[in-house]
PABA-868482 format. One record per residue (C-alpha): x, y, z; residue in three letters. Coordinates in nm, 2 decimals, padded with zeros to 4 digits, always signed. Layout:
N
u X; v Y; w Z; rest ala .
...
This chain:
284
u +00.00; v +00.00; w +00.00; rest met .
u +00.10; v +00.36; w -00.04; rest asp .
u -00.02; v +00.46; w +00.31; rest phe .
u -00.30; v +00.41; w +00.56; rest val .
u -00.47; v +00.69; w +00.75; rest val .
u -00.59; v +00.63; w +01.11; rest ile .
u -00.83; v +00.85; w +01.31; rest asp .
u -00.97; v +00.80; w +01.66; rest val .
u -01.24; v +00.95; w +01.88; rest glu .
u -01.20; v +00.96; w +02.26; rest thr .
u -01.45; v +00.92; w +02.54; rest ala .
u -01.30; v +01.20; w +02.76; rest asn .
u -01.00; v +01.44; w +02.77; rest pro .
u -00.76; v +01.16; w +02.83; rest asp .
u -00.62; v +01.08; w +02.48; rest leu .
u -00.59; v +00.72; w +02.57; rest gly .
u -00.97; v +00.68; w +02.61; rest ser .
u -01.03; v +00.57; w +02.25; rest ile .
u -01.39; v +00.48; w +02.19; rest cys .
u -01.38; v +00.46; w +01.81; rest gln .
u -01.10; v +00.39; w +01.55; rest val .
u -01.12; v +00.43; w +01.18; rest gly .
u -00.87; v +00.34; w +00.90; rest ala .
u -00.85; v +00.42; w +00.53; rest ala .
u -00.61; v +00.24; w +00.30; rest val .
u -00.47; v +00.41; w -00.01; rest phe .
u -00.29; v +00.20; w -00.28; rest phe .
u -00.13; v +00.32; w -00.61; rest gln .
u -00.26; v +00.67; w -00.56; rest gly .
u -00.62; v +00.58; w -00.50; rest lys .
u -00.85; v +00.51; w -00.21; rest phe .
u -00.88; v +00.13; w -00.17; rest leu .
u -01.08; v +00.05; w +00.14; rest glu .
u -01.18; v +00.17; w +00.49; rest ser .
u -01.31; v +00.03; w +00.81; rest trp .
u -01.40; v +00.14; w +01.16; rest ser .
u -01.49; v -00.01; w +01.50; rest ser .
u -01.63; v +00.11; w +01.83; rest leu .
u -01.39; v +00.05; w +02.12; rest val .
u -01.47; v +00.00; w +02.48; rest asn .
u -01.22; v +00.23; w +02.66; rest pro .
u -01.31; v +00.10; w +03.01; rest thr .
u -01.33; v +00.46; w +03.11; rest asp .
u -01.59; v +00.73; w +03.17; rest tyr .
u -01.76; v +00.93; w +02.89; rest phe .
u -01.75; v +01.31; w +02.92; rest asp .
u -02.07; v +01.48; w +02.81; rest asp .
u -01.89; v +01.72; w +02.58; rest phe .
u -01.70; v +01.44; w +02.40; rest asn .
u -02.03; v +01.26; w +02.35; rest val .
u -02.18; v +01.58; w +02.21; rest ser .
u -01.90; v +01.59; w +01.95; rest val .
u -01.90; v +01.24; w +01.81; rest his .
u -02.23; v +01.10; w +01.94; rest gly .
u -02.08; v +00.78; w +02.09; rest ile .
u -02.20; v +00.69; w +02.44; rest ser .
u -02.09; v +00.44; w +02.71; rest ala .
u -02.40; v +00.22; w +02.63; rest ala .
u -02.30; v +00.20; w +02.26; rest met .
u -01.95; v +00.05; w +02.34; rest val .
u -02.05; v -00.17; w +02.63; rest ser .
u -02.00; v -00.49; w +02.42; rest ser .
u -01.74; v -00.34; w +02.18; rest ala .
u -01.39; v -00.49; w +02.16; rest pro .
u -01.12; v -00.33; w +02.39; rest arg .
u -00.81; v -00.16; w +02.26; rest trp .
u -00.59; v -00.47; w +02.28; rest thr .
u -00.82; v -00.65; w +02.03; rest asp .
u -00.82; v -00.35; w +01.79; rest ile .
u -00.45; v -00.31; w +01.83; rest his .
u -00.38; v -00.66; w +01.70; rest glu .
u -00.57; v -00.58; w +01.38; rest arg .
u -00.38; v -00.26; w +01.33; rest ile .
u -00.05; v -00.41; w +01.42; rest lys .
u -00.09; v -00.71; w +01.19; rest ser .
u -00.20; v -00.51; w +00.89; rest asn .
u -00.01; v -00.18; w +00.91; rest tyr .
u +00.32; v -00.25; w +01.08; rest ser .
u +00.62; v -00.11; w +00.89; rest asn .
u +00.39; v +00.09; w +00.67; rest gln .
u +00.34; v +00.47; w +00.63; rest ile .
u +00.06; v +00.56; w +00.88; rest val .
u -00.08; v +00.91; w +00.86; rest ala .
u -00.30; v +01.11; w +01.09; rest ser .
u -00.43; v +01.46; w +01.06; rest his .
u -00.24; v +01.65; w +01.34; rest thr .
u -00.04; v +01.45; w +01.60; rest pro .
u -00.33; v +01.40; w +01.83; rest phe .
u -00.44; v +01.07; w +01.69; rest asp .
u -00.10; v +00.91; w +01.69; rest arg .
u -00.04; v +01.02; w +02.05; rest thr .
u -00.38; v +00.88; w +02.14; rest ala .
u -00.29; v +00.54; w +01.99; rest ile .
u +00.04; v +00.53; w +02.17; rest arg .
u -00.13; v +00.63; w +02.50; rest arg .
u -00.39; v +00.36; w +02.46; rest ala .
u -00.11; v +00.11; w +02.40; rest cys .
u +00.06; v +00.22; w +02.71; rest gln .
u -00.26; v +00.20; w +02.92; rest lys .
u -00.34; v -00.15; w +02.79; rest ser .
u +00.01; v -00.29; w +02.80; rest gly .
u +00.01; v -00.34; w +02.42; rest ala .
u +00.33; v -00.29; w +02.22; rest glu .
u +00.36; v +00.03; w +02.02; rest pro .
u +00.29; v +00.00; w +01.65; rest ile .
u +00.61; v +00.02; w +01.45; rest glu .
u +00.55; v +00.24; w +01.15; rest cys .
u +00.64; v +00.56; w +00.98; rest gln .
u +00.40; v +00.83; w +01.11; rest trp .
u +00.31; v +01.12; w +00.88; rest leu .
u +00.12; v +01.43; w +00.98; rest asp .
u -00.12; v +01.52; w +00.70; rest thr .
u -00.19; v +01.87; w +00.85; rest ala .
u +00.18; v +01.95; w +00.83; rest arg .
u +00.19; v +01.83; w +00.46; rest val .
u -00.10; v +02.06; w +00.38; rest val .
u +00.06; v +02.36; w +00.54; rest arg .
u +00.38; v +02.31; w +00.34; rest arg .
u +00.20; v +02.24; w +00.01; rest thr .
u -00.04; v +02.53; w -00.01; rest trp .
u +00.06; v +02.87; w +00.11; rest thr .
u -00.30; v +02.97; w +00.19; rest glu .
u -00.31; v +02.70; w +00.46; rest phe .
u +00.04; v +02.76; w +00.60; rest ser .
u -00.09; v +02.94; w +00.91; rest lys .
u -00.46; v +02.86; w +00.94; rest ser .
u -00.75; v +02.68; w +00.78; rest gly .
u -00.59; v +02.34; w +00.77; rest phe .
u -00.86; v +02.16; w +00.97; rest gly .
u -01.04; v +01.88; w +00.80; rest leu .
u -01.37; v +02.06; w +00.79; rest ala .
u -01.23; v +02.37; w +00.61; rest asn .
u -01.01; v +02.16; w +00.38; rest leu .
u -01.29; v +01.93; w +00.27; rest ser .
u -01.51; v +02.23; w +00.19; rest lys .
u -01.23; v +02.40; w +00.00; rest his .
u -01.16; v +02.09; w -00.21; rest phe .
u -01.52; v +01.98; w -00.25; rest gly .
u -01.49; v +01.66; w -00.05; rest leu .
u -01.80; v +01.54; w +00.13; rest lys .
u -01.77; v +01.35; w +00.46; rest phe .
u -01.93; v +01.31; w +00.81; rest lys .
u -01.70; v +01.49; w +01.05; rest his .
u -01.61; v +01.33; w +01.38; rest his .
u -01.67; v +00.98; w +01.25; rest asp .
u -01.33; v +00.81; w +01.27; rest ala .
u -01.37; v +00.62; w +00.94; rest glu .
u -01.49; v +00.93; w +00.75; rest glu .
u -01.22; v +01.15; w +00.90; rest asp .
u -00.95; v +00.90; w +00.80; rest ala .
u -01.08; v +00.87; w +00.45; rest arg .
u -01.10; v +01.24; w +00.38; rest val .
u -00.76; v +01.31; w +00.54; rest ala .
u -00.62; v +01.05; w +00.30; rest gly .
u -00.80; v +01.21; w +00.00; rest glu .
u -00.64; v +01.55; w +00.10; rest ile .
u -00.30; v +01.39; w +00.13; rest leu .
u -00.34; v +01.25; w -00.22; rest leu .
u -00.42; v +01.60; w -00.35; rest leu .
u -00.11; v +01.73; w -00.17; rest ala .
u +00.11; v +01.46; w -00.32; rest ile .
u -00.02; v +01.55; w -00.66; rest gln .
u +00.03; v +01.92; w -00.61; rest ala .
u +00.38; v +01.90; w -00.46; rest ser .
u +00.51; v +01.61; w -00.67; rest gly .
u +00.64; v +01.45; w -00.35; rest lys .
u +00.55; v +01.09; w -00.25; rest ser .
u +00.42; v +00.99; w +00.09; rest ala .
u +00.77; v +00.85; w +00.17; rest leu .
u +00.94; v +01.18; w +00.07; rest glu .
u +00.70; v +01.37; w +00.29; rest trp .
u +00.79; v +01.13; w +00.58; rest cys .
u +01.16; v +01.21; w +00.52; rest thr .
u +01.11; v +01.58; w +00.51; rest gln .
u +00.90; v +01.58; w +00.83; rest ser .
u +01.18; v +01.39; w +01.01; rest leu .
u +01.44; v +01.64; w +00.90; rest glu .
u +01.23; v +01.94; w +01.00; rest ser .
u +01.16; v +01.80; w +01.35; rest ser .
u +01.52; v +01.82; w +01.45; rest ser .
u +01.49; v +02.18; w +01.56; rest thr .
u +01.69; v +02.24; w +01.88; rest ala .
u +01.49; v +02.22; w +02.20; rest arg .
u +01.65; v +02.54; w +02.35; rest ser .
u +01.34; v +02.75; w +02.28; rest tyr .
u +01.31; v +03.05; w +02.52; rest thr .
u +01.07; v +03.29; w +02.34; rest thr .
u +00.69; v +03.28; w +02.36; rest leu .
u +00.66; v +03.35; w +01.98; rest glu .
u +00.49; v +03.05; w +01.81; rest ala .
u +00.74; v +02.83; w +01.63; rest asn .
u +00.61; v +02.80; w +01.28; rest thr .
u +00.78; v +02.46; w +01.24; rest glu .
u +00.61; v +02.32; w +01.55; rest gly .
u +00.38; v +02.02; w +01.52; rest ser .
u +00.10; v +02.21; w +01.70; rest leu .
u +00.13; v +02.53; w +01.50; rest phe .
u -00.20; v +02.71; w +01.45; rest gly .
u -00.33; v +02.63; w +01.80; rest asn .
u -00.41; v +02.88; w +02.07; rest val .
u -00.35; v +02.71; w +02.40; rest val .
u -00.46; v +02.81; w +02.75; rest val .
u -00.35; v +02.63; w +03.07; rest phe .
u -00.57; v +02.57; w +03.37; rest thr .
u -00.55; v +02.37; w +03.70; rest gly .
u -00.24; v +02.26; w +03.89; rest ala .
u +00.05; v +02.19; w +03.65; rest leu .
u +00.36; v +02.00; w +03.74; rest ser .
u +00.59; v +02.28; w +03.61; rest ile .
u +00.57; v +02.66; w +03.63; rest pro .
u +00.32; v +02.82; w +03.39; rest arg .
u +00.60; v +03.02; w +03.22; rest gln .
u +00.79; v +02.71; w +03.15; rest glu .
u +00.48; v +02.54; w +03.01; rest ala .
u +00.42; v +02.85; w +02.79; rest ala .
u +00.77; v +02.83; w +02.65; rest lys .
u +00.72; v +02.46; w +02.57; rest leu .
u +00.39; v +02.53; w +02.40; rest ala .
u +00.54; v +02.81; w +02.19; rest ala .
u +00.82; v +02.57; w +02.08; rest phe .
u +00.55; v +02.33; w +01.97; rest ala .
u +00.39; v +02.61; w +01.76; rest gly .
u +00.12; v +02.73; w +01.99; rest cys .
u +00.01; v +03.08; w +02.06; rest glu .
u -00.03; v +03.11; w +02.44; rest val .
u -00.34; v +03.28; w +02.58; rest gly .
u -00.41; v +03.39; w +02.93; rest ala .
u -00.79; v +03.32; w +02.92; rest gly .
u -01.03; v +03.11; w +02.72; rest val .
u -01.17; v +03.32; w +02.42; rest thr .
u -01.32; v +03.27; w +02.08; rest lys .
u -00.97; v +03.21; w +01.95; rest his .
u -00.88; v +02.93; w +02.19; rest thr .
u -00.84; v +02.59; w +02.03; rest ser .
u -00.66; v +02.39; w +02.30; rest leu .
u -00.72; v +02.38; w +02.68; rest leu .
u -00.45; v +02.20; w +02.88; rest val .
u -00.57; v +02.08; w +03.22; rest val .
u -00.35; v +01.98; w +03.51; rest gly .
u -00.34; v +01.60; w +03.53; rest asp .
u -00.48; v +01.59; w +03.88; rest gln .
u -00.78; v +01.80; w +03.76; rest asp .
u -00.83; v +01.56; w +03.46; rest ile .
u -00.84; v +01.25; w +03.69; rest arg .
u -01.13; v +01.38; w +03.90; rest val .
u -01.35; v +01.52; w +03.62; rest leu .
u -01.61; v +01.25; w +03.68; rest gly .
u -01.80; v +01.48; w +03.92; rest gly .
u -01.55; v +01.72; w +04.06; rest ala .
u -01.58; v +02.09; w +04.01; rest glu .
u -01.41; v +02.22; w +03.70; rest lys .
u -01.21; v +02.54; w +03.68; rest thr .
u -01.37; v +02.86; w +03.54; rest ser .
u -01.15; v +02.82; w +03.23; rest lys .
u -01.27; v +02.47; w +03.18; rest his .
u -01.63; v +02.56; w +03.22; rest arg .
u -01.59; v +02.85; w +02.97; rest lys .
u -01.43; v +02.62; w +02.72; rest ala .
u -01.72; v +02.38; w +02.74; rest glu .
u -01.96; v +02.67; w +02.70; rest glu .
u -01.79; v +02.78; w +02.38; rest leu .
u -01.77; v +02.41; w +02.26; rest met .
u -02.15; v +02.39; w +02.31; rest ala .
u -02.18; v +02.68; w +02.08; rest lys .
u -01.98; v +02.51; w +01.81; rest gly .
u -01.62; v +02.63; w +01.88; rest gln .
u -01.36; v +02.37; w +01.81; rest ala .
u -01.17; v +02.34; w +02.14; rest ile .
u -00.98; v +02.02; w +02.24; rest arg .
u -00.94; v +01.96; w +02.61; rest ile .
u -00.64; v +01.74; w +02.72; rest ile .
u -00.43; v +01.66; w +03.03; rest gly .
u -00.09; v +01.80; w +03.09; rest glu .
u +00.09; v +01.47; w +03.04; rest ser .
u -00.08; v +01.41; w +02.70; rest asp .
u +00.02; v +01.77; w +02.60; rest phe .
u +00.38; v +01.68; w +02.69; rest glu .
u +00.37; v +01.37; w +02.48; rest arg .
u +00.24; v +01.58; w +02.18; rest leu .
u +00.53; v +01.83; w +02.22; rest ile .
u +00.78; v +01.55; w +02.24; rest asn .
u +00.65; v +01.39; w +01.92; rest gly .
u +00.55; v +01.08; w +02.13; rest trp .
u +00.42; v +00.81; w +01.90; rest gly .
């Protein structure tokens, strides 16, 4: 195969709480096949995650667990080029493997959002989300369905390969080269080469490191750092201790504000500090 695209949906802000996985296979420059499966994350379901993808705890009660799905992915896609749109999905998969005791999937990961940013100048700084790209290129899909998201991300990658003249393997090589930027990043200006470029991040709750240090790391990863949750916020990072007690504990004002904006349609992702660290380190 040329490459496979994998997308996941999660039950709550913990990236390892995968409740659906979808995969789309592309062969000789064309879409070949796709599949999806619900996954029982053996974890709680956050109301806002459910409102996004429509998957509830009842729907996955008899679904396979991650270890079962992992075997299918590992047997079919090991040593292949595996793509995901932004690094969130690959980090979620690695996190789910860690939680379940499954071995990491050995493959070449490719970030399709980064490919898009480098192929078309109009998307170099913004507008590289799947919803906007699919509208721009006239691709129809059901957003926040893992199989559909994987398929359309693959279709967009094919368009980028055609426009750039670079194969998926060449894009993998270029991504590896560009990720070797030195870690000594001391400014709060967003690093345009960062894997999370385009995100506006806000921190809340008790972090394990000083906020200023967290802000520097976020800027290195490409994020603009905000003091409060606004209409521009796209990523809320919550202290791990706060994430662990979300099943009934009181949330911070920033957390509640983010959920209010999400309910109005704003695309905000809420994750824990340790998952954010994994994203910054290119974990997965």
